[in-house]
DRENTORKOL-3810 file (N, C-alpha, C; in nm, 4 decimals):
REM DRENTORKOL-3810
@n.u->0.0837; n.v->-0.1178; n.w->0.0000; ca.u->0.0000; ca.v->0.0000; ca.w->0.0000; c.u->0.0880; c.v->0.1238; c.w->0.0000
@n.u->0.0531; n.v->0.2175; n.w->-0.0828; ca.u->0.1256; ca.v->0.3431; ca.w->-0.0905; c.u->0.0365; c.v->0.4544; c.w->-0.0374
@n.u->0.0893; n.v->0.5306; n.w->0.0564; ca.u->0.0130; ca.v->0.6407; ca.w->0.1150; c.u->0.1097; c.v->0.7399; c.w->0.1775
@n.u->0.0617; n.v->0.8611; n.w->0.1988; ca.u->0.1438; ca.v->0.9652; ca.w->0.2589; c.u->0.0725; c.v->1.0262; c.w->0.3785
@n.u->0.1511; n.v->1.0889; n.w->0.4638; ca.u->0.0979; ca.v->1.1601; ca.w->0.5784; c.u->0.0871; c.v->1.3070; c.w->0.5403
@n.u->-0.0270; n.v->1.3689; n.w->0.5705; ca.u->-0.0457; ca.v->1.5101; ca.w->0.5381; c.u->-0.1385; c.v->1.5750; c.w->0.6403
@n.u->-0.1396; n.v->1.7068; n.w->0.6381; ca.u->-0.2271; ca.v->1.7852; ca.w->0.7259; c.u->-0.3718; c.v->1.7657; c.w->0.6791
@n.u->-0.4647; n.v->1.7423; n.w->0.7723; ca.u->-0.6053; ca.v->1.7242; ca.w->0.7325; c.u->-0.6670; c.v->1.8501; c.w->0.6723
@n.u->-0.7547; n.v->1.8277; n.w->0.5769; ca.u->-0.8325; ca.v->1.9343; ca.w->0.5127; c.u->-0.9783; c.v->1.9228; c.w->0.5597
@n.u->-1.0581; n.v->2.0231; n.w->0.5268; ca.u->-1.1991; ca.v->2.0255; ca.w->0.5678; c.u->-1.2728; c.v->1.8981; c.w->0.5247
@n.u->-1.2536; n.v->1.8551; n.w->0.4018; ca.u->-1.3233; ca.v->1.7351; ca.w->0.3531; c.u->-1.2777; c.v->1.6084; c.w->0.4260
@n.u->-1.1542; n.v->1.6093; n.w->0.4774; ca.u->-1.1059; ca.v->1.4939; ca.w->0.5539; c.u->-1.1861; c.v->1.4778; c.w->0.6821
@n.u->-1.2162; n.v->1.5897; n.w->0.7469; ca.u->-1.2928; ca.v->1.5824; ca.w->0.8715; c.u->-1.4341; c.v->1.5304; c.w->0.8462
@n.u->-1.4887; n.v->1.5597; n.w->0.7313; ca.u->-1.6199; ca.v->1.5046; ca.w->0.6946; c.u->-1.6113; c.v->1.3522; c.w->0.6826
@n.u->-1.5046; n.v->1.3044; n.w->0.6196; ca.u->-1.4854; ca.v->1.1597; ca.w->0.6067; c.u->-1.4651; c.v->1.0958; c.w->0.7430
@n.u->-1.3785; n.v->1.1538; n.w->0.8252; ca.u->-1.3497; ca.v->1.1001; ca.w->0.9584; c.u->-1.4774; c.v->1.0930; c.w->1.0411
@n.u->-1.5584; n.v->1.1960; n.w->1.0358; ca.u->-1.6844; ca.v->1.1977; ca.w->1.1108; c.u->-1.7736; c.v->1.0812; c.w->1.0700
@n.u->-1.7708; n.v->1.0452; n.w->0.9426; ca.u->-1.8552; ca.v->0.9340; ca.w->0.8961; c.u->-1.8079; c.v->0.7985; c.w->0.9487
@n.u->-1.6834; n.v->0.7889; n.w->0.9943; ca.u->-1.6305; ca.v->0.6626; ca.w->1.0480; c.u->-1.6713; c.v->0.6412; c.w->1.1932
@n.u->-1.7135; n.v->0.7487; n.w->1.2608; ca.u->-1.7509; ca.v->0.7427; ca.w->1.4026; c.u->-1.9024; c.v->0.7284; c.w->1.4079
@n.u->-1.9498; n.v->0.6059; n.w->1.4297; ca.u->-2.0913; ca.v->0.5752; ca.w->1.4081; c.u->-2.1827; c.v->0.5906; c.w->1.5288
@n.u->-2.1261; n.v->0.5942; n.w->1.6500; ca.u->-2.2118; ca.v->0.6072; ca.w->1.7677; c.u->-2.1329; c.v->0.6658; c.w->1.8847
@n.u->-2.2033; n.v->0.6886; n.w->1.9941; ca.u->-2.1442; ca.v->0.7530; ca.w->2.1114; c.u->-2.0284; c.v->0.6716; c.w->2.1692
@n.u->-2.0443; n.v->0.5404; n.w->2.1748; ca.u->-1.9376; ca.v->0.4548; ca.w->2.2282; c.u->-1.8129; c.v->0.4626; c.w->2.1406
@n.u->-1.8300; n.v->0.4543; n.w->2.0096; ca.u->-1.7164; ca.v->0.4629; ca.w->1.9170; c.u->-1.6474; c.v->0.5984; c.w->1.9307
@n.u->-1.7254; n.v->0.7032; n.w->1.9479; ca.u->-1.6707; ca.v->0.8374; ca.w->1.9630; c.u->-1.5865; c.v->0.8466; c.w->2.0904
@n.u->-1.6396; n.v->0.7999; n.w->2.2006; ca.u->-1.5681; ca.v->0.8057; ca.w->2.3283; c.u->-1.4402; c.v->0.7231; c.w->2.3246
@n.u->-1.4474; n.v->0.6055; n.w->2.2629; ca.u->-1.3284; ca.v->0.5191; ca.w->2.2556; c.u->-1.2212; c.v->0.5798; c.w->2.1652
@n.u->-1.2628; n.v->0.6495; n.w->2.0622; ca.u->-1.1663; ca.v->0.7090; ca.w->1.9710; c.u->-1.1140; c.v->0.8433; c.w->2.0208
@n.u->-1.2040; n.v->0.9336; n.w->2.0554; ca.u->-1.1658; ca.v->1.0719; ca.w->2.0821; c.u->-1.1629; c.v->1.1094; c.w->2.2293
@n.u->-1.2167; n.v->1.0238; n.w->2.3156; ca.u->-1.2182; ca.v->1.0561; ca.w->2.4574; c.u->-1.3499; c.v->1.1180; c.w->2.5011
@n.u->-1.3646; n.v->1.1365; n.w->2.6311; ca.u->-1.4928; ca.v->1.1813; ca.w->2.6866; c.u->-1.5279; c.v->1.3270; c.w->2.6602
@n.u->-1.4332; n.v->1.4082; n.w->2.6160; ca.u->-1.4614; ca.v->1.5503; ca.w->2.5949; c.u->-1.5188; c.v->1.5817; c.w->2.4573
@n.u->-1.5203; n.v->1.4841; n.w->2.3680; ca.u->-1.5776; ca.v->1.5060; ca.w->2.2346; c.u->-1.7203; c.v->1.4507; c.w->2.2358
@n.u->-1.8194; n.v->1.5381; n.w->2.2201; ca.u->-1.9592; ca.v->1.4935; ca.w->2.2276; c.u->-2.0007; c.v->1.4191; c.w->2.1003
@n.u->-2.1019; n.v->1.3375; n.w->2.1141; ca.u->-2.1608; ca.v->1.2705; ca.w->1.9982; c.u->-2.3106; c.v->1.2942; c.w->2.0036
@n.u->-2.3729; n.v->1.3290; n.w->1.8964; ca.u->-2.3121; ca.v->1.3535; ca.w->1.7649; c.u->-2.2408; c.v->1.4886; c.w->1.7629
@n.u->-2.1562; n.v->1.5061; n.w->1.6639; ca.u->-2.0846; ca.v->1.6310; ca.w->1.6456; c.u->-2.0923; c.v->1.6697; c.w->1.4980
@n.u->-2.0778; n.v->1.7979; n.w->1.4724; ca.u->-2.0751; ca.v->1.8467; ca.w->1.3342; c.u->-1.9334; c.v->1.8285; c.w->1.2813
@n.u->-1.9168; n.v->1.7685; n.w->1.1636; ca.u->-1.7820; ca.v->1.7457; ca.w->1.1090; c.u->-1.6948; c.v->1.8712; c.w->1.1061
@n.u->-1.7556; n.v->1.9861; n.w->1.0781; ca.u->-1.6765; ca.v->2.1089; ca.w->1.0717; c.u->-1.6226; c.v->2.1520; c.w->1.2076
@n.u->-1.6768; n.v->2.0934; n.w->1.3156; ca.u->-1.6282; ca.v->2.1246; ca.w->1.4508; c.u->-1.5154; c.v->2.0324; c.w->1.4952
@n.u->-1.4900; n.v->1.9259; n.w->1.4211; ca.u->-1.3877; ca.v->1.8299; ca.w->1.4624; c.u->-1.2509; c.v->1.8928; c.w->1.4883
@n.u->-1.2006; n.v->1.9809; n.w->1.4016; ca.u->-1.0684; ca.v->2.0384; ca.w->1.4312; c.u->-1.0611; c.v->2.1025; c.w->1.5694
@n.u->-1.1631; n.v->2.1786; n.w->1.6066; ca.u->-1.1611; ca.v->2.2436; ca.w->1.7386; c.u->-1.1870; c.v->2.1429; c.w->1.8503
@n.u->-1.2723; n.v->2.0432; n.w->1.8270; ca.u->-1.3004; ca.v->1.9428; ca.w->1.9294; c.u->-1.1786; c.v->1.8550; c.w->1.9589
@n.u->-1.0960; n.v->1.8320; n.w->1.8580; ca.u->-0.9782; ca.v->1.7467; ca.w->1.8731; c.u->-0.8531; c.v->1.8244; c.w->1.9118
@n.u->-0.8660; n.v->1.9557; n.w->1.9170; ca.u->-0.7503; ca.v->2.0397; ca.w->1.9469; c.u->-0.7057; c.v->2.0208; c.w->2.0913
@n.u->-0.5781; n.v->1.9996; n.w->2.1066; ca.u->-0.5140; ca.v->1.9881; ca.w->2.2365; c.u->-0.3869; c.v->2.0710; c.w->2.2283
@n.u->-0.3446; n.v->2.1246; n.w->2.3388; ca.u->-0.2253; ca.v->2.2087; ca.w->2.3374; c.u->-0.1062; c.v->2.1335; c.w->2.2778
@n.u->-0.0409; n.v->2.1973; n.w->2.1833; ca.u->0.0786; ca.v->2.1426; ca.w->2.1173; c.u->0.0548; c.v->2.0042; c.w->2.0583
@n.u->-0.0620; n.v->1.9868; n.w->2.0000; ca.u->-0.1010; ca.v->1.8607; ca.w->1.9375; c.u->-0.0982; c.v->1.8779; c.w->1.7864
@n.u->-0.0489; n.v->1.7759; n.w->1.7176; ca.u->-0.0380; ca.v->1.7801; ca.w->1.5724; c.u->-0.1231; c.v->1.6696; c.w->1.5113
@n.u->-0.2076; n.v->1.7061; n.w->1.4163; ca.u->-0.3004; ca.v->1.6130; ca.w->1.3524; c.u->-0.2543; c.v->1.5813; c.w->1.2108
@n.u->-0.2722; n.v->1.4538; n.w->1.1708; ca.u->-0.2334; ca.v->1.4110; ca.w->1.0366; c.u->-0.3335; c.v->1.3113; c.w->0.9806
@n.u->-0.3458; n.v->1.3141; n.w->0.8490; ca.u->-0.4239; ca.v->1.2145; ca.w->0.7753; c.u->-0.3279; c.v->1.1234; c.w->0.7012
@n.u->-0.3659; n.v->0.9992; n.w->0.6911; ca.u->-0.2988; ca.v->0.9081; ca.w->0.5996; c.u->-0.3776; c.v->0.9185; c.w->0.4702
@n.u->-0.3093; n.v->0.9557; n.w->0.3646; ca.u->-0.3739; ca.v->0.9837; ca.w->0.2382; c.u->-0.3343; c.v->0.8803; c.w->0.1336
@n.u->-0.4339; n.v->0.8223; n.w->0.0694; ca.u->-0.4094; ca.v->0.7264; ca.w->-0.0385; c.u->-0.3564; c.v->0.8005; c.w->-0.1602
@n.u->-0.3154; n.v->0.7279; n.w->-0.2600; ca.u->-0.2582; ca.v->0.7892; ca.w->-0.3802; c.u->-0.3554; c.v->0.8861; c.w->-0.4487
@n.u->-0.4858; n.v->0.8685; n.w->-0.4277; ca.u->-0.5857; ca.v->0.9594; ca.w->-0.4856; c.u->-0.6147; c.v->1.0795; c.w->-0.3947
@n.u->-0.5330; n.v->1.0972; n.w->-0.2881; ca.u->-0.5447; ca.v->1.2055; ca.w->-0.1889; c.u->-0.6618; c.v->1.1864; c.w->-0.0925
@n.u->-0.7328; n.v->1.0748; n.w->-0.1032; ca.u->-0.8441; ca.v->1.0466; ca.w->-0.0130; c.u->-0.7890; c.v->1.0072; c.w->0.1248
@n.u->-0.8456; n.v->1.0672; n.w->0.2287; ca.u->-0.8057; ca.v->1.0357; ca.w->0.3660; c.u->-0.8542; c.v->0.8956; c.w->0.4026
@n.u->-0.7612; n.v->0.8099; n.w->0.4435; ca.u->-0.7982; ca.v->0.6739; ca.w->0.4847; c.u->-0.7629; c.v->0.6462; c.w->0.6303
@n.u->-0.7030; n.v->0.7452; n.w->0.6960; ca.u->-0.6678; ca.v->0.7293; ca.w->0.8367; c.u->-0.6361; c.v->0.8634; c.w->0.8991
@n.u->-0.6414; n.v->0.8668; n.w->1.0312; ca.u->-0.6172; ca.v->0.9904; ca.w->1.1053; c.u->-0.5480; c.v->0.9556; c.w->1.2357
@n.u->-0.4582; n.v->1.0431; n.w->1.2794; ca.u->-0.3931; ca.v->1.0264; ca.w->1.4088; c.u->-0.3308; c.v->1.1567; c.w->1.4534
@n.u->-0.2965; n.v->1.1621; n.w->1.5814; ca.u->-0.2374; ca.v->1.2817; ca.w->1.6388; c.u->-0.1159; c.v->1.2435; c.w->1.7236
@n.u->-0.0307; n.v->1.3425; n.w->1.7495; ca.u->0.0752; ca.v->1.3243; ca.w->1.8482; c.u->0.0982; c.v->1.4542; c.w->1.9229
@n.u->0.1503; n.v->1.4397; n.w->2.0449; ca.u->0.1842; ca.v->1.5535; ca.w->2.1282; c.u->0.2922; c.v->1.5091; c.w->2.2250
@n.u->0.3695; n.v->1.6044; n.w->2.2740; ca.u->0.4729; ca.v->1.5737; ca.w->2.3720; c.u->0.4023; c.v->1.5467; c.w->2.5043
@n.u->0.4239; n.v->1.4275; n.w->2.5561; ca.u->0.3560; ca.v->1.3864; ca.w->2.6786; c.u->0.4371; c.v->1.4240; c.w->2.8025
@n.u->0.5655; n.v->1.4086; n.w->2.7925; ca.u->0.6565; ca.v->1.4389; ca.w->2.9018; c.u->0.7945; c.v->1.4557; c.w->2.8395
@n.u->0.8887; n.v->1.5038; n.w->2.9164; ca.u->1.0246; ca.v->1.5230; ca.w->2.8648; c.u->1.0772; c.v->1.3930; c.w->2.8039
@n.u->1.1122; n.v->1.3975; n.w->2.6755; ca.u->1.1707; ca.v->1.2815; ca.w->2.6089; c.u->1.0716; c.v->1.1814; c.w->2.5539
@n.u->0.9425; n.v->1.2086; n.w->2.5691; ca.u->0.8413; ca.v->1.1135; ca.w->2.5203; c.u->0.7341; c.v->1.1858; c.w->2.4399
@n.u->0.6941; n.v->1.1238; n.w->2.3312; ca.u->0.5854; ca.v->1.1751; ca.w->2.2492; c.u->0.4726; c.v->1.0725; c.w->2.2543
@n.u->0.3503; n.v->1.1206; n.w->2.2616; ca.u->0.2333; ca.v->1.0340; ca.w->2.2743; c.u->0.1539; c.v->1.0374; c.w->2.1439
@n.u->0.1161; n.v->0.9210; n.w->2.0928; ca.u->0.0287; ca.v->0.9165; ca.w->1.9762; c.u->-0.1107; c.v->0.8763; c.w->2.0222
@n.u->-0.2108; n.v->0.9282; n.w->1.9538; ca.u->-0.3475; ca.v->0.8980; ca.w->1.9946; c.u->-0.4478; c.v->0.9314; c.w->1.8865
@n.u->-0.5720; n.v->0.8993; n.w->1.9198; ca.u->-0.6851; ca.v->0.9231; ca.w->1.8297; c.u->-0.6594; c.v->0.8633; c.w->1.6908
@n.u->-0.6067; n.v->0.7443; n.w->1.6932; ca.u->-0.5794; ca.v->0.6698; ca.w->1.5703; c.u->-0.7119; c.v->0.6108; c.w->1.5211
@n.u->-0.7434; n.v->0.6355; n.w->1.3950; ca.u->-0.8639; ca.v->0.5774; ca.w->1.3357; c.u->-0.8378; c.v->0.5525; c.w->1.1875
@n.u->-0.8924; n.v->0.4434; n.w->1.1393; ca.u->-0.8769; ca.v->0.4038; ca.w->0.9991; c.u->-1.0154; c.v->0.3916; c.w->0.9367
@n.u->-1.0258; n.v->0.4358; n.w->0.8142; ca.u->-1.1496; ca.v->0.4232; ca.w->0.7374; c.u->-1.1943; c.v->0.2768; c.w->0.7354
@n.u->-1.3228; n.v->0.2499; n.w->0.7548; ca.u->-1.3690; ca.v->0.1109; ca.w->0.7531; c.u->-1.3268; c.v->0.0341; c.w->0.6273
@n.u->-1.3272; n.v->0.1005; n.w->0.5113; ca.u->-1.2899; ca.v->0.0283; ca.w->0.3893; c.u->-1.1395; c.v->0.0060; c.w->0.3765
@n.u->-1.0585; n.v->0.0718; n.w->0.4620; ca.u->-0.9131; ca.v->0.0537; ca.w->0.4570; c.u->-0.8618; c.v->-0.0375; c.w->0.5688
@n.u->-0.9518; n.v->-0.0899; n.w->0.6503; ca.u->-0.9096; ca.v->-0.1775; ca.w->0.7603; c.u->-0.8733; c.v->-0.3160; c.w->0.7066
@n.u->-0.7734; n.v->-0.3746; n.w->0.7700; ca.u->-0.7329; ca.v->-0.5099; ca.w->0.7340; c.u->-0.6392; c.v->-0.5197; c.w->0.6147
@n.u->-0.5929; n.v->-0.4051; n.w->0.5617; ca.u->-0.5030; ca.v->-0.4102; ca.w->0.4454; c.u->-0.3693; c.v->-0.3401; c.w->0.4735
@n.u->-0.3402; n.v->-0.3159; n.w->0.6015; ca.u->-0.2126; ca.v->-0.2556; ca.w->0.6387; c.u->-0.2137; c.v->-0.1058; c.w->0.6576
@n.u->-0.3297; n.v->-0.0423; n.w->0.6447; ca.u->-0.3364; ca.v->0.1034; ca.w->0.6599; c.u->-0.3048; c.v->0.1467; c.w->0.8035
@n.u->-0.3509; n.v->0.0713; n.w->0.9010; ca.u->-0.3234; ca.v->0.1044; ca.w->1.0406; c.u->-0.1745; c.v->0.0997; c.w->1.0705
@n.u->-0.1081; n.v->-0.0037; n.w->1.0227; ca.u->0.0375; ca.v->-0.0155; ca.w->1.0413; c.u->0.1087; c.v->0.1016; c.w->0.9740
@n.u->0.0704; n.v->0.1307; n.w->0.8516; ca.u->0.1343; ca.v->0.2392; ca.w->0.7774; c.u->0.1127; c.v->0.3733; c.w->0.8470
@n.u->-0.0096; n.v->0.3988; n.w->0.8917; ca.u->-0.0383; ca.v->0.5232; ca.w->0.9635; c.u->0.0490; c.v->0.5329; c.w->1.0884
@n.u->0.0534; n.v->0.4272; n.w->1.1667; ca.u->0.1328; ca.v->0.4306; ca.w->1.2900; c.u->0.2814; c.v->0.4494; c.w->1.2603
@n.u->0.3344; n.v->0.3778; n.w->1.1639; ca.u->0.4760; ca.v->0.3921; ca.w->1.1295; c.u->0.5083; c.v->0.5343; c.w->1.0875
@n.u->0.4259; n.v->0.5907; n.w->0.9999; ca.u->0.4508; ca.v->0.7263; ca.w->0.9505; c.u->0.4290; c.v->0.8314; c.w->1.0606
@n.u->0.3281; n.v->0.8122; n.w->1.1441; ca.u->0.3005; ca.v->0.9058; ca.w->1.2525; c.u->0.4135; c.v->0.9028; c.w->1.3558
@n.u->0.4592; n.v->0.7841; n.w->1.3896; ca.u->0.5699; ca.v->0.7703; ca.w->1.4845; c.u->0.6962; c.v->0.8349; c.w->1.4278
@n.u->0.7250; n.v->0.8075; n.w->1.3015; ca.u->0.8428; ca.v->0.8664; ca.w->1.2376; c.u->0.8359; c.v->1.0192; c.w->1.2417
@n.u->0.7225; n.v->1.0738; n.w->1.2070; ca.u->0.7023; ca.v->1.2198; ca.w->1.2067; c.u->0.7148; c.v->1.2755; c.w->1.3487
@n.u->0.6544; n.v->1.2091; n.w->1.4444; ca.u->0.6564; ca.v->1.2542; ca.w->1.5836; c.u->0.7981; c.v->1.2552; c.w->1.6405
@n.u->0.8721; n.v->1.1491; n.w->1.6155; ca.u->1.0089; ca.v->1.1393; ca.w->1.6678; c.u->1.0990; c.v->1.2409; c.w->1.5982
@n.u->1.0856; n.v->1.2530; n.w->1.4682; ca.u->1.1664; ca.v->1.3494; ca.w->1.3931; c.u->1.1346; c.v->1.4926; c.w->1.4398
@n.u->1.0083; n.v->1.5223; n.w->1.4682; ca.u->0.9672; ca.v->1.6570; ca.w->1.5085; c.u->1.0062; c.v->1.6921; c.w->1.6510
@n.u->1.0094; n.v->1.5929; n.w->1.7379; ca.u->1.0303; ca.v->1.6203; ca.w->1.8804; c.u->1.1641; c.v->1.5715; c.w->1.9345
@n.u->1.2265; n.v->1.4772; n.w->1.8654; ca.u->1.3501; ca.v->1.4184; ca.w->1.9160; c.u->1.3274; c.v->1.3234; c.w->2.0316
@n.u->1.2051; n.v->1.2763; n.w->2.0476; ca.u->1.1696; ca.v->1.1909; ca.w->2.1608; c.u->1.2466; c.v->1.0584; c.w->2.1606
@n.u->1.2777; n.v->1.0130; n.w->2.2798; ca.u->1.3439; ca.v->0.8840; ca.w->2.2976; c.u->1.2424; c.v->0.7708; c.w->2.3116
@n.u->1.1184; n.v->0.8082; n.w->2.3465; ca.u->1.0123; ca.v->0.7098; ca.w->2.3671; c.u->0.8842; c.v->0.7566; c.w->2.3003
@n.u->0.8027; n.v->0.6597; n.w->2.2608; ca.u->0.6691; ca.v->0.6879; ca.w->2.2079; c.u->0.5722; c.v->0.6137; c.w->2.2987
@n.u->0.4652; n.v->0.6806; n.w->2.3373; ca.u->0.3652; ca.v->0.6172; ca.w->2.4230; c.u->0.2289; c.v->0.6237; c.w->2.3563
@n.u->0.1383; n.v->0.5398; n.w->2.4052; ca.u->0.0002; ca.v->0.5399; ca.w->2.3589; c.u->-0.0855; c.v->0.4682; c.w->2.4614
@n.u->-0.2149; n.v->0.4823; n.w->2.4461; ca.u->-0.3118; ca.v->0.4075; ca.w->2.5272; c.u->-0.4025; c.v->0.3329; c.w->2.4311
@n.u->-0.4382; n.v->0.2123; n.w->2.4691; ca.u->-0.5254; ca.v->0.1303; ca.w->2.3861; c.u->-0.6226; c.v->0.0563; c.w->2.4787
@n.u->-0.7443; n.v->0.0394; n.w->2.4327; ca.u->-0.8398; ca.v->-0.0381; ca.w->2.5117; c.u->-0.7933; c.v->-0.1832; c.w->2.5167
@n.u->-0.7972; n.v->-0.2394; n.w->2.6355; ca.u->-0.7502; ca.v->-0.3773; ca.w->2.6543; c.u->-0.8233; c.v->-0.4768; c.w->2.5643
@n.u->-0.9501; n.v->-0.4493; n.w->2.5339; ca.u->-1.0273; ca.v->-0.5436; ca.w->2.4520; c.u->-1.0101; c.v->-0.5208; c.w->2.3012
@n.u->-0.9267; n.v->-0.4259; n.w->2.2628; ca.u->-0.9020; ca.v->-0.3998; ca.w->2.1209; c.u->-0.7807; c.v->-0.4838; c.w->2.0766
@n.u->-0.8068; n.v->-0.6122; n.w->2.0575; ca.u->-0.6992; ca.v->-0.7072; ca.w->2.0294; c.u->-0.6236; c.v->-0.6770; c.w->1.9009
@n.u->-0.6924; n.v->-0.6319; n.w->1.7982; ca.u->-0.6245; ca.v->-0.6008; ca.w->1.6710; c.u->-0.5252; c.v->-0.4868; c.w->1.6909
@n.u->-0.5665; n.v->-0.3815; n.w->1.7590; ca.u->-0.4770; ca.v->-0.2676; ca.w->1.7818; c.u->-0.3613; c.v->-0.3070; c.w->1.8733
@n.u->-0.3898; n.v->-0.3808; n.w->1.9791; ca.u->-0.2831; ca.v->-0.4250; ca.w->2.0703; c.u->-0.1792; c.v->-0.5074; c.w->1.9964
@n.u->-0.2252; n.v->-0.5978; n.w->1.9122; ca.u->-0.1339; ca.v->-0.6808; ca.w->1.8347; c.u->-0.0475; c.v->-0.5956; c.w->1.7414
@n.u->-0.1089; n.v->-0.4991; n.w->1.6761; ca.u->-0.0348; ca.v->-0.4087; ca.w->1.5883; c.u->0.0717; c.v->-0.3346; c.w->1.6683
@n.u->0.0328; n.v->-0.2751; n.w->1.7802; ca.u->0.1272; ca.v->-0.1959; ca.w->1.8589; c.u->0.2418; c.v->-0.2828; c.w->1.9111
@n.u->0.2122; n.v->-0.4027; n.w->1.9564; ca.u->0.3180; ca.v->-0.4928; ca.w->2.0020; c.u->0.4140; c.v->-0.5268; c.w->1.8878
@n.u->0.3605; n.v->-0.5465; n.w->1.7673; ca.u->0.4462; ca.v->-0.5777; ca.w->1.6528; c.u->0.5336; c.v->-0.4578; c.w->1.6132
@n.u->0.4931; n.v->-0.3372; n.w->1.6555; ca.u->0.5717; ca.v->-0.2162; ca.w->1.6292; c.u->0.6716; c.v->-0.1882; c.w->1.7417
@n.u->0.6785; n.v->-0.2776; n.w->1.8408; ca.u->0.7761; ca.v->-0.2640; ca.w->1.9490; c.u->0.7239; c.v->-0.2045; c.w->2.0773
@n.u->0.5942; n.v->-0.1823; n.w->2.0875; ca.u->0.5371; ca.v->-0.1295; ca.w->2.2109; c.u->0.5233; c.v->-0.2411; c.w->2.3136
@n.u->0.5425; n.v->-0.2047; n.w->2.4398; ca.u->0.5234; ca.v->-0.2989; ca.w->2.5497; c.u->0.4341; c.v->-0.2345; c.w->2.6549
@n.u->0.3648; n.v->-0.3178; n.w->2.7301; ca.u->0.2698; ca.v->-0.2708; ca.w->2.8312; c.u->0.3422; c.v->-0.2155; c.w->2.9530
@n.u->0.2853; n.v->-0.1092; n.w->3.0094; ca.u->0.3333; ca.v->-0.0526; ca.w->3.1347; c.u->0.2140; c.v->-0.0565; c.w->3.2298
@n.u->0.2022; n.v->-0.1659; n.w->3.3030; ca.u->0.0852; ca.v->-0.1871; ca.w->3.3887; c.u->0.0702; c.v->-0.0793; c.w->3.4955
@n.u->0.1812; n.v->-0.0268; n.w->3.5460; ca.u->0.1737; ca.v->0.0733; ca.w->3.6523; c.u->0.1065; c.v->0.2029; c.w->3.6056
@n.u->0.0979; n.v->0.2249; n.w->3.4746; ca.u->0.0331; ca.v->0.3443; ca.w->3.4213; c.u->-0.0974; c.v->0.3108; c.w->3.3478
@n.u->-0.1411; n.v->0.1861; n.w->3.3601; ca.u->-0.2626; ca.v->0.1397; ca.w->3.2936; c.u->-0.3805; c.v->0.1448; c.w->3.3892
@n.u->-0.5002; n.v->0.1297; n.w->3.3334; ca.u->-0.6220; ca.v->0.1220; ca.w->3.4140; c.u->-0.6907; c.v->-0.0106; c.w->3.3818
@n.u->-0.8054; n.v->-0.0333; n.w->3.4397; ca.u->-0.8798; ca.v->-0.1556; ca.w->3.4122; c.u->-0.9191; c.v->-0.1686; c.w->3.2659
@n.u->-0.9546; n.v->-0.0573; n.w->3.2015; ca.u->-0.9968; ca.v->-0.0582; ca.w->3.0615; c.u->-0.8855; c.v->-0.0270; c.w->2.9625
@n.u->-0.7954; n.v->0.0625; n.w->3.0037; ca.u->-0.6932; ca.v->0.1128; ca.w->2.9112; c.u->-0.5547; c.v->0.0614; c.w->2.9465
@n.u->-0.4851; n.v->0.0183; n.w->2.8448; ca.u->-0.3488; ca.v->-0.0288; ca.w->2.8591; c.u->-0.2554; c.v->0.0820; c.w->2.8111
@n.u->-0.1621; n.v->0.1218; n.w->2.8957; ca.u->-0.0612; ca.v->0.2202; ca.w->2.8588; c.u->0.0555; c.v->0.1432; c.w->2.7994
@n.u->0.1030; n.v->0.1883; n.w->2.6826; ca.u->0.2127; ca.v->0.1184; ca.w->2.6158; c.u->0.3227; c.v->0.2177; c.w->2.5815
@n.u->0.4448; n.v->0.1654; n.w->2.5761; ca.u->0.5621; ca.v->0.2486; ca.w->2.5457; c.u->0.6510; c.v->0.1733; c.w->2.4480
@n.u->0.7169; n.v->0.2484; n.w->2.3608; ca.u->0.8163; ca.v->0.1922; ca.w->2.2695; c.u->0.9398; c.v->0.2807; c.w->2.2738
@n.u->1.0533; n.v->0.2178; n.w->2.2605; ca.u->1.1800; ca.v->0.2886; ca.w->2.2522; c.u->1.2012; c.v->0.3252; c.w->2.1059
@n.u->1.2425; n.v->0.4468; n.w->2.0785; ca.u->1.2630; ca.v->0.4892; ca.w->1.9406; c.u->1.3956; c.v->0.4374; c.w->1.8867
@n.u->1.4100; n.v->0.4377; n.w->1.7557; ca.u->1.5361; ca.v->0.3994; ca.w->1.6930; c.u->1.6488; c.v->0.4899; c.w->1.7380
@n.u->1.6164; n.v->0.6151; n.w->1.7635; ca.u->1.7162; ca.v->0.7106; ca.w->1.8128; c.u->1.7791; c.v->0.6593; c.w->1.9420
@n.u->1.6941; n.v->0.6085; n.w->2.0335; ca.u->1.7426; ca.v->0.5570; ca.w->2.1610; c.u->1.8208; c.v->0.4280; c.w->2.1392
@n.u->1.7720; n.v->0.3411; n.w->2.0531; ca.u->1.8414; ca.v->0.2131; ca.w->2.0267; c.u->1.9821; c.v->0.2391; c.w->1.9726
@n.u->1.9949; n.v->0.3364; n.w->1.8810; ca.u->2.1255; ca.v->0.3678; ca.w->1.8212; c.u->2.2201; c.v->0.4235; c.w->1.9282
@n.u->2.1680; n.v->0.5048; n.w->2.0193; ca.u->2.2503; ca.v->0.5632; ca.w->2.1247; c.u->2.2978; c.v->0.4566; c.w->2.2223
@n.u->2.2155; n.v->0.3530; n.w->2.2437; ca.u->2.2506; ca.v->0.2454; ca.w->2.3359; c.u->2.3499; c.v->0.1472; c.w->2.2756
@n.u->2.3602; n.v->0.1435; n.w->2.1428; ca.u->2.4466; ca.v->0.0452; ca.w->2.0760; c.u->2.5936; c.v->0.0761; c.w->2.0913
END
């Protein structure tokens, strides 16, 4: 699959809104502060977080097939979140590609030594993907529903070698 990471456009938010089908899906994807239903044109402001960067995974036809964000979580660590893939792009590697490109962009932009994320414990497909990308569970920072995961960046691996 060939795709690029780019800044979301107005029409991308319309597509993303169509992927969020109910209140539960909205809360699991965007968190408790994003109401459902929401107007697609409000998504940029609803998803805005201080020093947060939003990106779309764009197919060769420029159509948005995925969305994710990153922000500096703590000194030396960047957090990725609000990862979502278009229903028609699921199961063909779009999630892996989005995560790889988002992580690369986040580390290059921040110089972070670690990447963190949270995933619902019952989201086996996402957990498997994240583990295959080198993330490991940090139970001390997890909750009953959410698993906190961390990965060491290539930058850190090279420094340790």
